[in-house]
C-alpha positions as CSV (number, residue, x, y, z in Angstrom):
1,M,-0.1,0.2,-0.1
2,S,1.2,3.6,-0.6
3,K,2.1,5.6,2.4
4,I,-0.7,7.9,3.6
5,K,0.5,11.2,4.7
6,G,-1.8,12.1,7.7
7,V,-1.6,13.0,11.2
8,A,-0.5,10.3,13.4
9,I,-2.4,8.9,16.3
10,T,-0.4,7.8,19.2
11,G,-2.8,7.2,22.1
12,M,-6.5,6.6,22.7
13,G,-8.7,6.5,25.9
14,I,-12.4,5.7,26.4
15,I,-15.0,5.1,28.8
16,S,-18.5,4.1,27.8
17,S,-21.4,2.1,28.5
18,I,-19.5,-1.2,27.1
19,G,-16.5,-0.6,28.8
20,N,-14.1,1.4,31.0
21,S,-10.9,1.2,28.7
22,V,-10.0,0.8,25.0
23,E,-9.6,-3.0,25.5
24,E,-12.8,-3.5,27.1
25,N,-14.8,-1.7,24.6
26,Y,-12.9,-3.7,21.7
27,I,-14.0,-6.9,23.5
28,S,-17.6,-5.8,23.9
29,L,-17.7,-5.1,20.1
30,I,-16.4,-8.2,19.0
31,E,-18.5,-10.3,21.7
32,N,-21.8,-8.5,20.9
33,K,-21.9,-6.9,24.6
34,I,-24.3,-4.3,24.6
35,G,-24.5,-1.5,27.0
36,I,-28.2,-0.4,26.4
37,S,-30.2,-0.8,29.6
38,R,-32.7,1.0,31.8
39,I,-31.8,4.2,33.8
40,T,-30.3,3.8,37.1
41,N,-28.1,6.6,37.7
42,I,-30.8,9.3,37.3
43,S,-34.0,9.8,38.7
44,T,-36.5,10.4,36.1
45,V,-40.0,9.8,35.2
46,H,-38.8,8.2,32.0
47,A,-36.7,5.6,33.8
48,D,-39.1,2.9,33.1
49,V,-39.9,4.1,29.5
50,I,-36.6,4.5,27.6
51,K,-33.4,2.7,27.3
52,V,-30.1,4.3,27.5
53,G,-26.4,3.6,27.3
54,E,-25.4,4.3,30.7
55,I,-21.8,4.2,32.2
56,K,-22.4,1.8,35.3
57,K,-20.4,4.2,37.7
58,T,-21.8,6.2,40.2
59,N,-20.5,10.0,40.6
60,E,-19.1,8.7,44.0
61,E,-17.3,5.9,42.4
62,L,-15.9,8.4,39.7
63,I,-14.9,10.7,42.1
64,A,-12.9,8.0,44.3
65,E,-11.2,6.9,41.1
66,L,-10.2,10.2,40.1
67,G,-9.0,10.9,43.9
68,L,-11.1,14.3,43.9
69,D,-11.7,16.0,47.1
70,D,-15.4,15.6,48.6
71,D,-16.0,19.3,48.0
72,N,-15.1,19.4,44.3
73,N,-17.3,21.0,41.6
74,F,-16.5,18.4,38.8
75,S,-19.5,17.7,36.5
76,R,-20.3,14.0,35.4
77,T,-19.2,15.0,31.9
78,A,-15.8,16.4,33.4
79,M,-15.1,13.3,35.2
80,I,-15.6,10.7,32.5
81,G,-13.7,13.0,30.3
82,T,-10.8,13.2,32.6
83,L,-10.6,9.4,33.0
84,A,-10.6,9.2,29.2
85,A,-8.1,11.9,28.5
86,K,-5.5,10.4,31.3
87,Q,-5.9,7.0,29.5
88,A,-5.0,8.7,26.2
89,V,-2.0,10.5,27.5
90,E,-0.9,7.4,29.2
91,N,-1.3,5.1,26.3
92,A,0.7,7.7,24.1
93,G,3.6,7.1,26.6
94,I,3.6,10.8,27.3
95,T,5.3,11.4,30.7
96,S,5.9,15.1,30.1
97,I,2.8,16.8,28.9
98,N,4.4,20.2,28.3
99,E,7.6,19.1,26.6
100,F,6.1,20.0,23.0
101,R,3.7,22.6,22.2
102,T,0.8,20.8,23.2
103,G,-3.1,21.7,23.2
104,L,-6.5,20.0,24.3
105,I,-9.5,20.6,21.9
106,S,-12.6,18.9,24.0
107,A,-16.1,18.5,22.5
108,T,-19.3,18.6,24.7
109,S,-22.7,19.3,24.4
110,V,-24.3,19.0,27.8
111,G,-21.3,20.4,29.9
112,G,-22.2,20.6,33.5
113,M,-26.1,20.4,33.2
114,D,-26.3,17.7,35.5
115,M,-24.9,19.7,38.3
116,T,-27.1,22.6,37.3
117,E,-30.1,20.4,37.6
118,K,-29.1,19.2,40.9
119,H,-28.6,22.6,42.4
120,Y,-30.7,25.0,40.5
121,Y,-33.3,25.8,43.0
122,D,-30.9,25.9,46.1
123,Y,-28.3,28.4,44.6
124,F,-29.8,31.4,46.1
125,K,-30.7,29.9,49.3
126,H,-27.4,28.1,50.1
127,P,-24.3,30.3,49.2
128,E,-22.2,27.4,49.6
129,L,-23.7,25.8,46.4
130,V,-22.6,28.7,44.3
131,K,-19.4,27.1,43.2
132,Y,-21.2,24.6,41.2
133,I,-22.5,27.4,38.7
134,A,-19.1,27.7,37.4
135,C,-19.3,23.8,36.2
136,H,-22.5,24.6,34.1
137,D,-20.4,26.0,31.2
138,G,-19.3,23.5,28.5
139,G,-15.6,25.2,28.6
140,D,-15.4,24.3,32.3
141,V,-15.1,20.5,31.1
142,A,-12.1,21.4,28.9
143,E,-10.4,23.3,31.8
144,K,-10.8,20.7,34.4
145,I,-9.3,18.1,32.0
146,A,-6.4,20.3,31.4
147,E,-5.9,21.1,35.0
148,E,-5.9,17.4,35.8
149,L,-3.3,16.7,33.1
150,G,-1.3,19.6,34.1
151,L,-1.6,20.9,30.6
152,K,-0.4,24.7,30.1
153,G,-0.8,25.0,26.4
154,M,-3.9,26.0,24.2
155,V,-7.3,24.8,25.7
156,T,-10.4,25.1,23.8
157,T,-14.0,23.8,23.5
158,I,-16.0,22.7,20.6
159,S,-19.9,22.4,20.7
160,T,-21.5,21.6,17.4
161,A,-23.8,19.1,18.7
162,C,-23.6,15.6,17.7
163,S,-20.7,16.3,15.4
164,S,-18.6,18.1,18.2
165,A,-16.0,15.4,18.6
166,A,-15.5,15.2,14.8
167,N,-14.8,18.8,14.7
168,S,-12.4,18.7,17.5
169,I,-10.4,15.9,15.8
170,M,-10.5,17.8,12.5
171,L,-9.3,21.0,14.3
172,G,-6.4,19.2,16.0
173,A,-5.3,17.6,12.8
174,R,-5.2,21.0,11.0
175,L,-3.3,22.8,13.9
176,I,-0.4,20.1,13.6
177,K,-0.6,20.3,9.8
178,T,-0.1,23.9,9.7
179,G,2.7,23.8,12.4
180,K,0.7,25.6,15.0
181,L,1.0,22.8,17.5
182,D,3.2,19.8,17.9
183,R,0.5,17.6,19.8
184,V,-3.1,17.8,20.4
185,I,-5.3,15.8,22.6
186,V,-8.7,15.7,20.9
187,G,-12.0,14.1,21.6
188,G,-15.2,14.7,23.7
189,A,-17.4,13.9,26.7
190,D,-21.1,14.0,27.4
191,G,-22.7,12.6,30.7
192,L,-26.3,11.7,30.7
193,A,-28.8,14.5,32.1
194,K,-32.3,15.1,32.6
195,F,-32.0,18.0,30.3
196,T,-30.7,15.9,27.5
197,I,-33.3,13.1,28.0
198,N,-36.4,15.6,28.3
199,G,-35.0,17.4,25.2
200,F,-34.9,14.4,23.0
201,K,-38.1,13.0,24.4
202,T,-39.7,16.3,23.2
203,L,-38.4,15.9,19.9
204,M,-39.9,12.3,19.8
205,I,-36.9,10.6,18.5
206,L,-36.4,8.5,21.5
207,S,-36.9,4.7,21.3
208,D,-38.5,2.5,24.0
209,D,-36.5,-0.4,22.6
210,F,-33.2,-1.1,21.4
211,N,-32.2,1.2,18.4
212,K,-32.3,-0.6,14.9
213,P,-30.1,1.6,12.7
214,F,-31.1,1.3,8.8
215,D,-33.9,-1.0,9.6
216,N,-37.5,-0.2,8.1
217,E,-38.9,-0.6,11.4
218,R,-36.7,1.9,13.4
219,K,-38.2,3.9,16.0
220,G,-35.5,6.2,17.0
221,L,-32.4,6.5,19.2
222,N,-31.1,5.4,22.6
223,L,-29.2,8.2,24.3
224,G,-25.8,7.3,25.9
225,E,-22.9,8.8,27.7
226,A,-19.3,8.4,27.0
227,A,-15.9,10.0,26.8
228,A,-13.0,9.3,24.4
229,Y,-9.9,11.2,23.5
230,L,-7.0,10.7,21.0
231,V,-3.5,12.0,21.1
232,L,-2.5,13.5,17.8
233,E,1.2,14.1,17.2
234,S,3.5,15.5,14.4
235,D,5.7,13.4,12.3
236,E,8.6,15.2,14.1
237,I,7.8,13.9,17.4
238,V,7.0,10.6,16.1
239,A,10.4,10.4,14.5
240,K,12.1,12.1,17.5
241,Q,10.8,9.8,20.1
242,N,10.6,6.7,17.9
243,K,6.6,6.4,18.7
244,K,4.3,3.7,17.8
245,V,1.7,5.0,15.3
246,L,-1.7,3.6,15.8
247,A,-3.3,5.0,12.5
248,R,-3.3,8.2,11.0
249,V,-6.1,11.0,10.5
250,S,-5.9,11.1,6.7
251,G,-9.2,13.1,5.8
252,Y,-11.7,15.4,7.1
253,G,-14.4,17.6,5.9
254,N,-17.4,19.3,7.3
255,A,-20.4,21.2,5.9
256,N,-23.6,22.7,6.9
257,D,-26.8,22.3,4.9
258,A,-28.7,24.7,7.2
259,F,-31.7,22.6,6.2
260,H,-33.6,22.6,9.7
261,Q,-32.8,23.3,13.4
262,T,-32.8,19.7,14.2
263,A,-33.5,17.5,11.0
264,S,-31.0,16.6,8.2
265,S,-31.8,17.2,4.6
266,E,-33.5,14.5,3.1
267,N,-31.2,14.2,0.2
268,G,-28.3,14.3,2.4
269,D,-26.8,17.3,1.1
270,G,-24.5,18.3,4.3
271,A,-23.4,14.6,4.7
272,Y,-22.5,14.5,1.0
273,L,-20.4,17.5,1.0
274,A,-18.7,16.5,4.3
275,M,-17.8,13.1,2.8
276,K,-16.7,14.8,-0.6
277,K,-14.4,17.2,1.3
278,A,-12.8,14.4,3.6
279,F,-11.9,12.7,0.1
280,D,-10.4,15.7,-1.3
281,V,-8.3,16.1,1.8
282,S,-7.1,12.6,1.9
283,G,-6.5,11.9,-1.7
284,L,-8.4,8.9,-1.5
285,K,-11.1,7.5,-3.7
286,P,-14.6,6.2,-2.4
287,S,-13.6,2.9,-3.7
288,Q,-10.5,2.6,-1.5
289,I,-12.6,2.6,1.8
290,D,-12.9,-0.7,3.4
291,Y,-15.4,0.1,6.2
292,I,-17.6,2.9,6.9
293,N,-18.6,3.5,10.6
294,V,-22.1,5.6,9.9
295,H,-23.6,8.0,12.2
296,G,-26.7,5.7,12.2
297,T,-28.8,6.9,14.9
298,A,-31.8,4.9,13.8
299,T,-34.3,7.8,13.6
300,P,-36.2,8.0,10.5
301,N,-34.7,11.2,9.2
302,N,-30.9,10.4,10.0
303,D,-30.6,6.9,8.4
304,L,-32.8,8.1,5.2
305,S,-30.5,11.2,4.8
306,E,-27.2,9.3,5.5
307,G,-28.1,6.6,3.2
308,R,-29.0,8.7,0.3
309,A,-25.7,10.6,0.8
310,L,-23.8,7.6,0.8
311,L,-25.4,6.5,-2.6
312,R,-24.6,10.0,-4.2
313,I,-20.8,9.6,-3.0
314,Y,-20.7,6.1,-4.5
315,Q,-22.4,7.0,-7.9
316,G,-23.8,3.5,-8.5
317,E,-20.6,1.6,-7.4
318,K,-20.9,-0.8,-4.6
319,V,-21.0,0.7,-1.1
320,P,-18.4,-0.7,1.1
321,D,-19.2,-2.8,4.3
322,F,-20.9,-0.3,6.7
323,S,-22.4,-0.5,10.2
324,S,-23.5,1.7,13.2
325,T,-21.9,0.9,16.5
326,K,-24.8,2.9,18.2
327,P,-26.7,-0.4,19.1
328,F,-23.9,-1.0,21.5
329,T,-23.3,2.3,23.2
330,G,-26.5,4.4,22.4
331,H,-26.0,7.8,20.7
332,T,-23.5,9.6,22.7
333,L,-23.8,12.9,21.5
334,A,-20.8,15.3,21.6
335,A,-18.6,12.3,22.4
336,A,-20.0,10.0,19.5
337,A,-17.4,10.9,16.9
338,A,-14.6,10.4,19.5
339,I,-15.6,7.0,20.6
340,E,-16.3,6.0,17.0
341,A,-12.8,7.3,16.1
342,V,-11.4,4.9,18.7
343,Y,-13.5,1.9,17.2
344,S,-12.4,3.1,13.6
345,V,-8.5,2.9,14.8
346,L,-9.5,-0.6,16.3
347,A,-11.1,-1.8,13.2
348,I,-7.9,-1.0,11.4
349,Q,-5.6,-2.6,13.9
350,N,-7.7,-5.9,14.0
351,N,-9.2,-6.0,10.5
352,V,-12.7,-6.3,11.6
353,V,-15.9,-4.8,10.7
354,Y,-18.2,-4.6,13.4
355,P,-21.9,-5.8,13.3
356,N,-25.0,-3.4,13.1
357,L,-27.1,-5.2,15.7
358,N,-30.8,-5.4,15.7
359,F,-31.1,-5.1,11.9
360,E,-33.9,-7.2,10.3
361,N,-35.8,-5.4,7.6
362,P,-34.1,-3.2,4.6
363,M,-35.4,0.3,4.2
364,E,-38.0,0.6,1.5
365,E,-36.5,3.8,0.1
366,F,-33.2,2.1,-1.2
367,D,-31.2,-1.2,-1.3
368,L,-28.8,-0.5,1.5
369,Q,-27.9,-3.3,3.9
370,P,-25.6,-2.9,6.8
371,Q,-23.1,-5.6,7.9
372,T,-24.9,-7.6,10.5
373,S,-22.2,-9.9,11.9
374,L,-18.7,-9.6,12.9
375,K,-16.6,-9.7,9.6
376,N,-12.9,-10.2,9.4
377,A,-11.4,-8.2,6.3
378,T,-8.3,-6.3,5.4
379,I,-9.1,-2.8,6.5
380,E,-6.8,0.0,5.7
381,H,-9.0,2.8,5.5
382,V,-12.3,3.8,7.4
383,L,-14.6,6.6,7.1
384,S,-16.6,7.7,10.1
385,N,-19.6,10.0,9.7
386,S,-20.9,12.2,12.5
387,F,-23.9,14.6,11.9
388,G,-25.4,17.2,14.4
389,F,-28.3,19.4,14.9
390,G,-28.7,22.5,12.5
391,G,-27.0,20.5,9.7
392,N,-23.5,20.3,11.2
393,C,-22.1,17.5,9.3
394,S,-18.6,16.1,9.6
395,T,-16.6,13.2,8.2
396,L,-13.3,11.5,9.3
397,I,-11.1,9.2,7.3
398,F,-8.7,7.2,9.3
399,S,-6.0,5.1,7.7
400,K,-3.4,2.4,8.5
401,S,0.0,4.3,9.1
């Protein structure tokens, strides 16, 4: 194979409903261990109505694992984000975080909403609770992760709904390619909150059963919570420190079709443009993609839009094996592209295509069927889609180093 010139990925970390590490997540993916269940960590009237991809750790357990003081003001999002980011840094073999020009680009959509929900009515009655107001802001998650890592460099936050982490990875890759930074920790985190559950319930796109991406009888998505981060490094650092490269970010693109506040274009305009841009950046042809990790939320609108965009990109050619991993984890919103970036790299490393669980009936609008069982195949290039509210469409391409 010709050598792909992309940005090196040297470390990964993840916590999700199917595992508390990269290894645990991979085992769950290849052994069909799903993380979708009833809600146990949140007191909500919807607990017996919907299913979610919940991390089975309480906030108290997360606090203990991170060694935080009892009077900390970490939101759940900040805690799971810190855990995943620390894993990624350790996996990359980084012992001096500020040795090179290093940045953190963290994505979130819910931020510290769980803390706001908990203390909102008591803020003005109990002055000691005012400290929790600060953690409401999405940017507080990135600041807390940076503080826990000891990072002194650039720190910023991206929030473009469900494409947030894809744009985080994209910006990190561009900063390295243009020589602005030498190393960037990129990814995203979102904890479950009543705000999210109630909001998606209002949109009427939550399923009361297990989600079924690209199935004609799909009823909607299962929300999830997760955090994942990747360490991107320049070729100069890789050569200087003789680092192992897990894979490369070889292509990326984003577009906004501005079709609707929440819905995607029925023709997949934004998705098509994002994929087209990613191919332009990578220099690859669509036929060179071995596996597509689709956004695949199992909502009527998304799967129709994404499917039509894929058919437009492939223009009558065979669409490669594709699957959605959201039946395993639920839709983790701003963290989705980050956890699926980890899954994409693992697919390349292990030459596997993950199953699209729960699929039974092909969609009536087109002849596209996902891969429904674990498949061994030679995987050199993976395309991963992530689409958000407001038409925020992003595509990443990962390649074997």
